[in-house]
C-alpha positions as CSV (number, residue, x, y, z in Angstrom):
1,X,0.0,0.0,0.0
2,X,1.1,3.6,-0.6
3,X,2.1,6.1,2.1
4,X,-1.6,7.2,2.1
5,X,-3.1,6.8,5.6
6,X,-5.9,4.2,5.4
7,X,-9.5,5.5,6.1
8,X,-11.6,4.4,9.0
9,X,-13.5,1.7,7.2
10,X,-10.3,0.2,5.8
11,X,-8.8,0.2,9.3
12,X,-11.9,-1.5,10.7
13,X,-11.3,-4.4,8.4
14,X,-7.6,-4.6,8.1
15,X,-5.8,-3.0,11.1
16,X,-3.6,-5.4,13.0
17,X,-4.4,-8.4,10.8
18,X,-2.3,-10.3,8.2
19,X,-2.9,-13.7,6.6
20,X,-1.8,-16.4,9.1
21,X,1.9,-17.1,8.3
22,X,1.6,-20.9,8.8
23,X,-1.7,-21.7,7.1
24,X,-2.5,-18.7,5.0
25,X,-5.8,-18.3,6.7
26,X,-7.2,-14.8,5.8
27,X,-9.5,-14.5,8.9
28,X,-7.6,-14.1,12.1
29,X,-7.4,-17.5,13.7
30,X,-8.6,-18.3,17.2
31,X,-5.4,-19.2,19.1
32,X,-7.2,-21.3,21.7
33,X,-4.2,-22.1,23.8
34,X,-3.0,-21.4,27.3
35,X,0.7,-21.2,26.7
36,X,3.4,-20.7,24.0
37,X,6.6,-22.6,23.5
38,X,9.9,-20.7,24.0
39,X,12.7,-20.9,21.5
40,X,15.2,-21.6,24.3
41,X,16.1,-20.6,27.9
42,X,17.4,-17.2,26.8
43,X,14.3,-16.4,24.9
44,X,12.1,-17.3,27.9
45,X,14.2,-15.1,30.2
46,X,14.0,-12.1,27.9
47,X,10.2,-12.4,27.6
48,X,9.8,-12.6,31.4
49,X,12.2,-9.7,31.9
50,X,10.4,-7.4,29.4
51,X,13.5,-7.4,27.2
52,X,11.6,-8.8,24.2
53,X,8.0,-8.9,23.0
54,X,6.2,-12.2,22.5
55,X,3.7,-14.6,23.8
56,X,4.0,-16.3,27.2
57,X,0.6,-17.2,28.6
58,X,-2.9,-16.2,27.4
59,X,-3.7,-14.5,30.7
60,X,-1.1,-11.9,29.7
61,X,-1.4,-11.9,25.9
62,X,-2.6,-13.9,23.0
63,X,-2.2,-13.5,19.2
64,X,-5.9,-13.2,18.5
65,X,-6.3,-10.6,21.2
66,X,-3.3,-8.8,19.9
67,X,-5.0,-8.2,16.5
68,X,-8.0,-6.8,18.4
69,X,-5.8,-4.5,20.4
70,X,-3.9,-3.2,17.4
71,X,-7.2,-2.6,15.5
72,X,-8.9,-0.6,18.3
73,X,-5.7,1.4,19.0
74,X,-5.6,2.3,15.3
75,X,-9.3,3.3,15.2
76,X,-9.0,5.4,18.3
77,X,-5.6,7.0,17.2
78,X,-3.8,5.6,20.2
79,X,-0.3,4.2,20.6
80,X,-1.2,0.8,22.0
81,X,-4.2,-1.1,23.6
82,X,-4.9,-3.9,26.0
83,X,-8.0,-6.1,25.8
84,X,-9.5,-7.5,29.0
85,X,-12.5,-9.5,30.1
86,X,-15.1,-6.7,30.4
87,X,-15.6,-2.9,30.5
88,X,-15.6,-3.0,34.3
89,X,-12.3,-4.9,34.2
90,X,-10.8,-2.2,32.0
91,X,-11.8,0.4,34.6
92,X,-10.2,-1.6,37.5
93,X,-7.0,-2.2,35.6
94,X,-6.7,1.5,34.5
95,X,-7.2,2.9,38.0
96,X,-4.9,0.3,39.6
97,X,-2.0,1.9,37.7
98,X,-2.9,5.4,38.9
99,X,-4.2,5.2,42.4
100,X,-2.7,4.3,45.8
101,X,-4.9,3.8,48.9
102,X,-6.3,7.1,50.0
103,X,-6.1,8.7,46.5
104,X,-9.0,10.3,44.7
105,X,-10.3,10.5,41.2
106,X,-13.0,12.8,39.8
107,X,-15.9,11.2,37.9
108,X,-18.7,12.8,35.9
109,X,-22.0,12.2,37.7
110,X,-23.7,11.1,34.4
111,X,-22.4,7.6,34.0
112,X,-23.6,4.1,33.4
113,X,-25.2,2.9,36.6
114,X,-22.8,0.0,37.0
115,X,-19.9,2.4,36.9
116,X,-21.5,4.6,39.5
117,X,-21.9,1.5,41.7
118,X,-18.4,0.3,41.1
119,X,-16.8,3.6,41.8
120,X,-19.0,4.3,44.9
121,X,-18.9,0.9,46.6
122,X,-16.4,-1.6,45.2
123,X,-13.5,0.7,44.9
124,X,-13.8,1.6,48.6
125,X,-12.2,-1.7,49.4
126,X,-9.1,-0.6,47.5
127,X,-9.0,2.7,49.3
128,X,-9.8,4.6,46.1
129,X,-12.2,7.5,46.6
130,X,-14.4,9.0,43.9
131,X,-15.4,12.6,43.9
132,X,-18.4,13.4,41.7
133,X,-18.7,16.4,39.4
134,X,-21.4,17.7,37.0
135,X,-20.5,17.4,33.3
136,X,-22.8,20.3,32.7
137,X,-20.8,22.5,35.0
138,X,-17.1,22.4,34.1
139,X,-16.3,24.4,37.1
140,X,-17.4,21.6,39.3
141,X,-14.4,19.5,38.0
142,X,-12.0,22.4,38.8
143,X,-13.5,22.7,42.3
144,X,-13.2,19.0,42.9
145,X,-9.4,18.9,42.4
146,X,-7.3,18.3,45.5
147,X,-3.6,17.2,46.0
148,X,-4.9,13.6,46.2
149,X,-6.6,13.8,42.7
150,X,-5.0,11.3,40.3
151,X,-7.4,11.2,37.4
152,X,-10.6,12.4,35.8
153,X,-13.1,10.0,34.4
154,X,-16.0,10.8,32.0
155,X,-18.1,9.2,29.2
156,X,-18.0,10.8,25.8
157,X,-21.8,10.1,25.3
158,X,-23.3,9.5,28.7
159,X,-25.4,6.4,29.5
160,X,-28.4,6.3,29.8
161,X,-29.5,9.8,28.6
162,X,-27.2,10.0,25.6
163,X,-25.9,13.5,26.6
164,X,-22.7,14.7,25.0
165,X,-19.8,15.6,27.3
166,X,-17.5,18.6,26.5
167,X,-14.3,16.6,26.4
168,X,-12.0,19.5,25.4
169,X,-13.2,21.6,28.3
170,X,-12.6,18.9,30.9
171,X,-9.3,18.0,29.3
172,X,-8.2,21.6,30.0
173,X,-9.1,21.0,33.7
174,X,-7.1,17.7,33.7
175,X,-4.1,19.3,32.1
176,X,-4.1,22.2,34.6
177,X,-4.4,19.7,37.5
178,X,-1.6,17.5,36.0
179,X,-3.7,14.3,35.9
180,X,-4.8,12.1,33.0
181,X,-8.3,12.3,31.5
182,X,-9.9,8.9,31.1
183,X,-12.8,8.7,28.6
184,X,-15.3,5.9,28.3
185,X,-16.1,5.9,24.6
186,X,-18.4,2.9,24.6
187,X,-21.6,4.6,23.4
188,X,-19.9,6.7,20.7
189,X,-17.4,4.2,19.4
190,X,-14.4,5.8,17.5
191,X,-16.7,6.0,14.4
192,X,-18.6,8.9,16.0
193,X,-16.0,10.4,18.5
194,X,-12.3,9.9,18.9
195,X,-11.6,11.3,22.4
196,X,-7.8,11.4,22.0
197,X,-8.3,14.0,19.3
198,X,-10.0,16.2,21.9
199,X,-7.5,15.7,24.8
200,X,-8.1,12.3,26.3
201,X,-5.1,10.5,27.6
202,X,-6.7,7.1,28.1
203,X,-9.8,5.6,26.4
204,X,-11.8,2.6,27.7
205,X,-14.6,0.6,26.1
206,X,-17.0,-2.1,26.9
207,X,-16.3,-4.1,23.7
208,X,-19.6,-5.9,24.5
209,X,-21.5,-2.9,23.1
210,X,-21.1,-1.2,19.7
211,X,-17.6,-2.4,18.8
212,X,-18.7,-6.1,19.1
213,X,-22.1,-5.1,18.1
214,X,-24.0,-8.4,18.1
215,X,-24.7,-9.1,21.7
216,X,-22.7,-12.4,21.7
217,X,-19.5,-11.7,23.6
218,X,-18.3,-9.7,26.6
219,X,-15.0,-7.8,26.6
220,X,-13.3,-4.5,27.5
221,X,-10.3,-2.6,26.2
222,X,-7.9,0.1,27.3
223,X,-6.3,2.5,24.7
224,X,-3.2,4.5,25.6
225,X,-3.0,7.8,23.8
226,X,0.7,8.1,24.6
227,X,0.3,11.8,25.5
228,X,0.8,11.9,29.3
229,X,4.1,12.3,31.1
230,X,4.0,9.7,33.8
231,X,7.2,10.8,35.4
232,X,5.7,14.1,36.7
233,X,6.6,14.8,40.3
234,X,6.5,11.1,41.2
235,X,2.7,11.2,41.2
236,X,2.5,7.8,39.4
237,X,5.0,5.4,41.0
238,X,3.7,2.4,39.1
239,X,5.0,3.9,35.9
240,X,7.9,6.1,37.1
241,X,9.6,4.2,39.9
242,X,11.7,1.0,39.5
243,X,9.6,-2.1,39.4
244,X,11.1,-4.8,41.6
245,X,9.3,-7.6,39.8
246,X,11.1,-6.6,36.6
247,X,14.7,-6.0,37.9
248,X,14.2,-2.3,38.5
249,X,12.8,-1.3,35.1
250,X,11.1,2.1,35.0
251,X,8.2,1.6,32.6
252,X,8.0,5.3,31.6
253,X,11.7,5.3,30.7
254,X,11.7,2.0,28.9
255,X,8.5,2.1,26.9
256,X,7.9,5.8,26.4
257,X,4.6,6.7,24.7
258,X,3.0,3.3,25.2
259,X,4.2,2.8,28.8
260,X,0.7,3.0,30.3
261,X,-0.6,0.1,28.0
262,X,2.5,-1.9,29.1
263,X,1.8,-1.2,32.8
264,X,-1.8,-2.3,32.4
265,X,-0.6,-5.6,30.9
266,X,2.4,-6.5,33.0
267,X,1.2,-5.1,36.3
268,X,-2.6,-5.1,36.0
269,X,-3.7,-8.0,33.8
270,X,-0.8,-10.2,34.9
271,X,-1.7,-10.0,38.6
272,X,-5.5,-9.3,38.6
273,X,-6.1,-11.8,35.8
274,X,-9.2,-10.5,33.9
275,X,-8.1,-12.0,30.6
276,X,-10.2,-11.9,27.5
277,X,-11.0,-15.2,25.9
278,X,-9.5,-15.5,22.4
279,X,-12.9,-16.8,21.1
280,X,-14.5,-13.6,22.3
281,X,-11.7,-11.5,20.8
282,X,-12.4,-13.3,17.4
283,X,-16.2,-12.5,17.7
284,X,-15.5,-8.9,18.5
285,X,-13.0,-8.5,15.7
286,X,-15.6,-9.8,13.3
287,X,-18.1,-7.2,14.6
288,X,-15.6,-4.4,14.3
289,X,-15.3,-5.0,10.5
290,X,-18.9,-3.7,10.0
291,X,-18.7,-0.9,12.7
292,X,-18.9,2.0,10.3
293,X,-21.9,0.5,8.5
294,X,-23.7,-0.4,11.6
295,X,-23.1,2.9,13.5
296,X,-24.4,5.0,10.7
297,X,-27.6,2.9,10.5
298,X,-27.9,3.0,14.3
299,X,-27.7,6.8,14.3
300,X,-30.1,7.3,11.4
301,X,-32.6,5.0,13.0
302,X,-32.2,6.6,16.4
303,X,-32.9,10.1,15.0
304,X,-36.1,8.9,13.3
305,X,-37.3,7.2,16.4
306,X,-36.5,10.2,18.6
307,X,-38.4,12.5,16.3
308,X,-41.4,10.2,16.4
309,X,-41.4,10.1,20.2
310,X,-40.9,13.9,20.5
311,X,-44.3,14.3,18.7
312,X,-46.2,11.7,20.7
313,X,-48.8,12.9,23.2
314,X,-47.9,10.2,25.8
315,X,-44.3,11.4,25.9
316,X,-43.3,14.2,28.3
317,X,-39.7,14.7,26.9
318,X,-37.0,13.1,24.8
319,X,-33.3,13.4,25.6
320,X,-31.5,12.9,22.3
321,X,-28.7,15.1,21.3
322,X,-29.5,14.7,17.6
323,X,-32.7,16.8,18.0
324,X,-32.2,20.5,17.3
325,X,-34.0,21.6,20.5
326,X,-31.9,19.3,22.7
327,X,-29.5,21.1,25.2
328,X,-26.6,19.0,23.9
329,X,-27.3,19.6,20.2
330,X,-24.4,22.0,19.6
331,X,-22.0,19.7,21.4
332,X,-23.2,16.8,19.3
333,X,-22.5,18.9,16.1
334,X,-19.0,19.6,17.4
335,X,-18.0,16.2,18.7
336,X,-20.2,13.7,16.8
337,X,-21.2,15.3,13.4
338,X,-22.0,11.9,11.8
339,X,-24.6,11.1,14.4
340,X,-25.5,11.6,18.1
341,X,-25.4,7.9,18.9
342,X,-28.1,5.2,19.2
343,X,-28.8,5.2,23.0
344,X,-31.2,7.8,24.5
345,X,-34.0,8.2,27.0
346,X,-37.5,9.6,27.0
347,X,-39.9,10.3,29.8
348,X,-43.5,9.3,29.9
349,X,-46.3,11.4,31.3
350,X,-47.5,8.5,33.4
351,X,-44.4,8.3,35.5
352,X,-42.8,5.1,36.9
353,X,-45.8,2.9,36.2
354,X,-46.1,4.0,32.6
355,X,-42.4,3.3,32.1
356,X,-42.6,-0.2,33.4
357,X,-45.8,-0.8,31.5
358,X,-44.4,0.4,28.2
359,X,-41.4,-2.0,28.5
360,X,-43.8,-5.0,28.9
361,X,-45.9,-4.0,25.9
362,X,-43.1,-3.7,23.3
363,X,-42.8,-6.7,21.0
364,X,-39.9,-6.0,18.6
365,X,-37.7,-4.3,21.2
366,X,-36.0,-6.8,23.5
367,X,-36.2,-6.0,27.3
368,X,-32.7,-6.6,28.6
369,X,-29.7,-5.0,30.2
370,X,-27.4,-4.2,27.3
371,X,-26.9,-1.6,24.6
372,X,-25.1,-1.6,21.2
373,X,-26.7,-4.7,19.8
374,X,-27.9,-5.0,16.1
375,X,-31.3,-5.6,17.7
376,X,-33.2,-2.7,19.3
377,X,-33.3,-2.9,23.1
378,X,-35.3,-1.3,25.9
379,X,-35.0,-1.0,29.7
380,X,-36.5,1.0,32.5
381,X,-33.3,2.1,34.3
382,X,-34.9,3.2,37.6
383,X,-36.1,-0.4,38.3
384,X,-33.0,-2.1,36.9
385,X,-29.6,-0.7,36.0
386,X,-29.8,2.3,38.3
387,X,-32.0,0.7,41.0
388,X,-29.2,0.8,43.5
389,X,-29.3,4.6,43.5
390,X,-31.6,6.7,45.6
391,X,-34.2,8.9,43.8
392,X,-32.1,12.0,43.8
393,X,-29.1,10.2,42.4
394,X,-31.2,8.5,39.8
395,X,-32.4,11.9,38.5
396,X,-28.9,13.4,38.6
397,X,-27.6,10.5,36.4
398,X,-30.5,10.9,33.9
399,X,-32.4,7.8,35.1
400,X,-35.5,9.3,36.9
401,X,-38.5,7.1,37.7
402,X,-40.4,8.1,34.5
403,X,-37.4,7.5,32.2
404,X,-37.1,4.7,29.6
405,X,-33.8,3.9,27.8
406,X,-33.7,2.8,24.2
407,X,-30.8,1.3,22.3
408,X,-31.8,1.6,18.7
409,X,-30.7,-1.3,16.4
410,X,-30.3,-1.7,12.6
411,X,-33.8,-2.9,11.8
412,X,-36.1,-1.0,9.5
413,X,-37.0,2.3,11.3
414,X,-40.7,2.0,10.2
415,X,-41.0,-1.3,12.2
416,X,-39.4,0.2,15.3
417,X,-41.8,3.2,15.2
418,X,-44.8,0.9,14.7
419,X,-43.8,-1.1,17.7
420,X,-43.5,1.9,19.9
421,X,-46.7,3.3,18.6
422,X,-48.7,0.2,19.5
423,X,-47.1,0.0,23.0
424,X,-47.7,3.7,23.7
425,X,-51.3,3.4,22.4
426,X,-51.9,0.3,24.6
């Protein structure tokens, strides 16, 4: 190929992959093995000492997973990536490299309910403390910074409401504070938004959602932008200080602009163990090949459904950034000009009971706890994904008692609208 940089659709099909050198297989094989044979004792020692790259044990790395990692890094514009067992696992591995007991990180209040629960409760056992900020008030992030702050965490498109976050503005706060900005890009995918282009230092995904796209495999991924100086003032000792388990190597010095991805692999994944199955990596790779086609259809359908709901008498409000009267419309035009995503919420005039009732009456939409499937999905967050929150917290996160969340699939939009029309009429 010439020196021309490949386009997004080409990368989605080809990045990281070559025909198998042994068999000539064009599709990436599933390397369903636990371990890999060393050439000799010196080769084994160099792999274990981080003096050479190669395969040791599938918990740490696998050739199928490596293709997935290279592909997502290319799509996001990062220097390297690490695939793990789930989106939640990605968040644990990322923050393990950044936080010591007693440290803090700032998180946007509008997040997936499972992340809110993980940050609020599970991370307490590690001594990691979350401080909440309002993504609609950039000043709240500035006010939340303390000497113990080690990171800022946001979603590019927030779950469940589909609101757009001003990544550049929050990146400015993170830069001033001297901490990395972590962006969960699950709902946007790199087809709609590339957070690194707007100042993100680390990107995470639930591969389970739009990247995989077919509701058949769980996975997560961490992308290193290669933009953060981890040696600053000794704030991040996992990366800047000598690692005793690797004969005193300083990861920042040795690996430069992909040091964070290496740290996540050889300190996080190695010891915590949330490895991604090579079979799941294969399924997700297959899904990524059609990502640009699917995401455009998702977005086109979502806009049509949102416009229908906005004009229905049973609907109190629609929260979709692709509608011109939405408060996030201008941010959507800036960050996601190809489409405002496929996940959004709407409120029913009948409140909590109407939301629960609607879900039970839909026929084409599947009632389940997931997003990003080719199939259209529905859930009532207040009674499910956000049920662990009190009413005030539910409202702040965009999951009030009257709210229904839709994840719009790639079916014919006329059929989706007809299903909603009959359920609302009933």
